[in-house]
Phi, psi and omega in degrees: 000130175265142176258121175251135178233094187266127179240128183253117183224134181256114182208122182047039173060032174240147175252128179250121167254120178254112185249121164272129183244137186290324182255114180292165174092001181278127177219122177202165174268136180219156176244131178243136184250135177231163172093199191249003182286164176284168181301130180088358176299115191290343179287330185239049177214155178211148174263153184230131176259127188258128177241141184259138180242086190305319186299330190251005182055041181230156180234129178254132181241130182231153177205141180275122185277134180287162182301138179095336179288333174301317182289319182306309181295330177298320176299320178297322179300319177297325181295337173064055170263142170211167179238124177259160183291338185274343192246135176275003187223190180262130183243143182271133176281129180093196181256139181292144182272127180265137178296153174280321170229146177199150179206131176294154174192176182287332167229140179249139173245137184271159183218134181228116175217148174274089182287338172252149182275349181195165177257149179273178177082172184282152171302138179292130167266350177062037171250358175206176182293122183303132171285155181293137181258148184244145177270151185209158177081102182289125175263102182298324184291319184288329178291320177299323182293325181292315171297331178294316177306312180300309182306310182305315180303314178298317178294320177297321183294329186273354174279141176255349182263006177221122185049063174295135179077003184243129170257129176266137178248179183212150172224118183241124183248147181259129186261346179059026175066026183247142177296317184299316180292328177295319180293315178303312179296327179297307182302317175300325179290328181281319192270325185095189187236019174288148183286331187211147174250140174282334183287108186292346174274356177047044189233030178283158181298163179294151183292322176244165184255344185195150176236134178255116174142184000255178181286324183266145183292321185292321183283324177292325176302311183298316176300310181299324180285326180289319179266351178305320174296345177257007178060038176270117183293139176242123179243113182262142180262353183216000181273115187253356181310129184290340177294341182282001180270358182282099182289345175294320185267327187231065183289336184260018182253142173220168180207156174248018170237143187295157182286151176296346177297329176280317185292321180298311176295325171299320180295326177291320176302322185289314176301314178297324183299321180274358172080025177264116185245002182227105184226158173258161185223126180235138186213152173288145180276067182211179182296319182296311180293316183293313175300307186295323185286328182289327174295316180297316178296324177289323176291320179300316177305319186292323180277003186077024180260133179260139181259117178286324179206149174231104186236160189223155171200169173240144183304331185272006177236078182308325183292323176292328178302316181296323175294315176300315173306313180300322177295313173306315185293323179278347179286156182256358178282131181268357178240130174235125175272116178258088181272067190238155173286167185297315181295324179282334178290325182294320178293317181294314180302324183294317177292315179298327173290318178301321184269004176049051180271105179239173179089000183263130175283108183267132176249117189248167172257178186293347180293328184226351193293333176241031183280118174295331182293343178273352181277106183227164186302329184259003188273334192292325180296338175260308184270354181298134181093350186302142180242137173188179180259136178239150181283149178299144185259178178210175176246113171223160179262178189215164172217170187199146163183127177189139185301308179298320183296315182300313183296315186288327181287324186250000181053049182219167179257129177286318183248176179264018182289141181288338179292345190293146182274351182243131187266327177289120185291145176282148185266345184088351178259011173292143182238137177290335183292339177263003187270136180229097170213193185290336184287311188263006179280104176260006176283334182232078182248042182295309184291327183292328178292326186289328175298315183302313182291321186295321182287321177295331177293319177292314182295326178285332175292320179293319183298320180283322183286328180275354178057053184273145174232138183302142177066346175253345182086184179260146184274343183256168180292141179288352178283066181279157183251152178307310187299338175287319171303313181305311173304314187288329180296325185295336184247013183287142176196108187218173181230130176287174177295331179288351183092000179277138181265140184235126177199162177237136177282193187286342172268001181081017178256156173274176176288141188271110175221138187224155165256139171277117184244143185233132178281117182226160170273136185271182181298331176271016175081002179272154176292131179237148175256093188274125175288123183236004176177193179204167170219125177229108184290348178279349177281160175299149173311141182093343186236356183288326186247122184221130174256148179277148176281068178236164182285139179238158171257142184250197188304122176076012185082016182286163178264351179257134182295135184280160174248137180219093181222148174285322170229142185298153183296147182270125183290169168305142181098357184232164170227163182280132173235115187300130177287143179304129176073011188239160176299165177297344179280342178264108192209162170251152179267113180252121186299151185280148179295166177303134175084004174233154186224163164213120185258020179215165181280142174065041175288125177288331181219155176266146183265122180289136178293156173301165183295330178272010179243161178214157184281142171291185179294327181279353181058039180239002182206142169274124181240157176301137177297152170297117171275118188252128169201160181286101190264168174284341187275335186274167185300310187297317185292329184286322179294310181300326179290316180300311178302318185296312181295319176300321177292323182290315170307315180292324181294317180295319180300317177296325180294326185282322178302313182292321179297326178292331184239035185300333185269356179285153180304318188291333183275332177283336179296148178053044169067099179291339179296313178297324175303304176302320181294323180295315175296328178291315181293330176289325175301308180303323182293318180291328180281325187285351174294329186291334176292347177278348181264142183113170174292123185287142179225179182293321182281326182287328173300318178278334179291311191302317188280314182294316179297318175306312184296315184287314183297322182285328170292319178304312182296313180289328180297320177299309182301318182287320178302320184290323180294318183296318182299319182298315180296315179293325177300317176289332180288327183291345183277352176291144180302137183074005178274137174236036184296317179302340181287325179269357177219063175273188182303325178295320179296325177289322178296323183296321180296309176307307175311311185292314179300321183287324177292333174301309181290332173291325176296320174299317176293322179299314179298324174298310181289335177283314190278307184207088182285166172293150184213156177287144182221143173263103176276114180243021181278311191288323180231140177287330182250014179228155171245114182273101182273115189217169178258114179286135187289344180083269179264120179292327177297312184300311179307304186287335173296315182295321184282323182297320183290321172300315180294329175298315180293324185288324182290319179299316182295321183293318182293317184290318178292327177291330178285331188264004184291340177256010173302141186286111170195145175299334180220083183267108181292342190294319181290334177284324176298319179298315174308308183299318177286332171297313180288319179306308181294322182294321181291309187285336172298311177286344178293321181311298186290328178295323182291317182288325190262350179287129181271148174051233188285349178283341174295314185288325182291330178289316183298322179286331179289321174305311180296318176298308180299317172299323177293317179294323178302314179295311180304311189289316186286330184272318189258343188287316177308317182293321185284331171298317177292322181295317187267323186252330185227063178303330177303335181274348186273071177216152181299327181288321177293324180286336177275350184285159183277146180260158183296147179282095179237144172286152172303000000 
């Protein structure tokens, strides 16, 4: 017989086994099996090489542990198993943990719920062996969840279409909302609560094949981590932390409630839907609150929502609760997103009630938004109108019985023990039908339905793994392993009798579906959790979040939706300018600049208008720019038209006078033919100014410049011809001179024609190569479009003007030279005056034309045409008309041929 003393130590990934042997000299290879796997399971075995030390009659066995085995053995060490030399089996250190509810069956399912809300006793300081802690404060909702699990298992056992011939058992443990108790419950579910195992290999299978629970994410993480190495699946009904979707860490975890990954984003969409951009954030200091709030803050930033403050607390830290309430009081946000667990919400509600903090629009999560325990006479003024997401509900029944539950529900003592918290004995006539609490509240059984689905998921997994057939039983041995159930759960897909489909995605999560719930008062004055919308992550983007057209209650039960913004909305015509050092939701409204608009509220930027558009006075709409051109309807155009027509009429009148006295000496002097041609060209000059008025078009642009150029050259050519005639006439008076022979009327006409044809040629080249065209000029004015004639080729335009200027200069020089010729009526001096005015006008025209904006450019050009035309008309023809009409006695050849006094010009 060997006396074995097994010491288990985990250090640097090596296992040291000290084996005392009765007979020295024994050296052999052996395989030792640990854990819950079957014999030969490679996950739970390791080989040991034993070496003999004969002096001490001892054999030491060592083995290198593969990666991952270190953790598994550490879990076994937490289970505190050891083998003694006096005992042939495995004995449990300490006292076995008893389950709160249990029932034997072929296959056992574990359950973990916090049936009590807290643990009594002092907090462990770890300076001595911890004393036993006791649970206190019955949690009615958790108790109902436990009873739901029992009810579901009994329902399955009574069915013949699922697991026929197989009875499911259960073991349900109370965690008292404590992580320590949660780990202890997990160990008990793995080991059972027997004091000793007779199996010397300590390698029997786990006591349960799956675990239902827990309610809190932190406690669930502790359980999943503890049982994970043994591949025991854990299905939670209320652990929503998105971190649990990590399959690398939590490969054995499933849940029947959606991940907070979806809820957090849905909350951001909900806040955005109601136009709240300035919110406060309160969270539980746990995995549930921290992870969920982190996702919400990220989603809120994407939606343009600003967080004024983000604070956290735990129910075991009352001083932090007071600090959180103080932050809420100082805050300006009227909307508070409370990502807290139910127990933390109880603590927060208590302080809000004590300090009478009302008027806050609370946004809740599935953890508390439909919790009946929060409905109190004084709570509606604080929680009334709260909005949040709740998991979808269903209709299932429930049953109940428990000593602690009965005493807490009816405030009486079932036994006569003095340890009872209630002194009044129960009579036995208490009725559950008259009881109103979370246990008997069947109107909101959303979380209860999750437990119902979790149990059925395990049952269908077993049904599939055992290859069960209705009326025929199950084909496989009932000694199934947890890892086999785990594999079957990944593939489970079934539909409940209620029509709800149950399955898990690759992360162990169900389809994310929520109802939007609003706290309202019903017709009888009782608080109701009214569904006012839904969120379904399985729908396409844009259709996932929908609000129903129903009446809602708001903060404190008010009928008017509260406003929660750091800055009021910027109206149309303005943009947001972020204040320095403030969040993006805190801004000033700045009017859009000229030419820019914003046609919606809260615009971040103003939109520039197109080139042909301009902003209106309110800066909320782009309107067509005012098109400006010199029109016939405006005052300036009318005045210029009047002067043009008056000049035309005056020229025609002079022509009539000359025609009536065409045979008089003063008309016949200096070639009357040139005089009539000059009057005709002046008429055209006056009329061509009209082509510059009106809306520019392709034809009008080409006509106005070419007509102006040709008519003015014709006019100047006539004046030049008359000047040459004067010079030649006086040269002809010299003895032996026959100049007039070579410059008679035919030569004069030919000269005018030649000078005019040169201008015509220039205009033809201009119109052929780059003609003038209508153009929308937007350079001078931002809010106007100047409709003008672009000259096309600047060379052609200035060539036309330059040629006119050249002829004018020649005419002026020749007239100036002939001004002192002896004659009683010397026309040269009048031509000199007219050319002087003509040149002065056009010299000043050039800078005025270049610098004048818009329609004033056209007005300057018309003014130059009219002024030079009037100058020619008045200085050349006024003296002649004066003699013809007023001094006819001077209209004689004798008077014209007489010598004039010698006076300088």
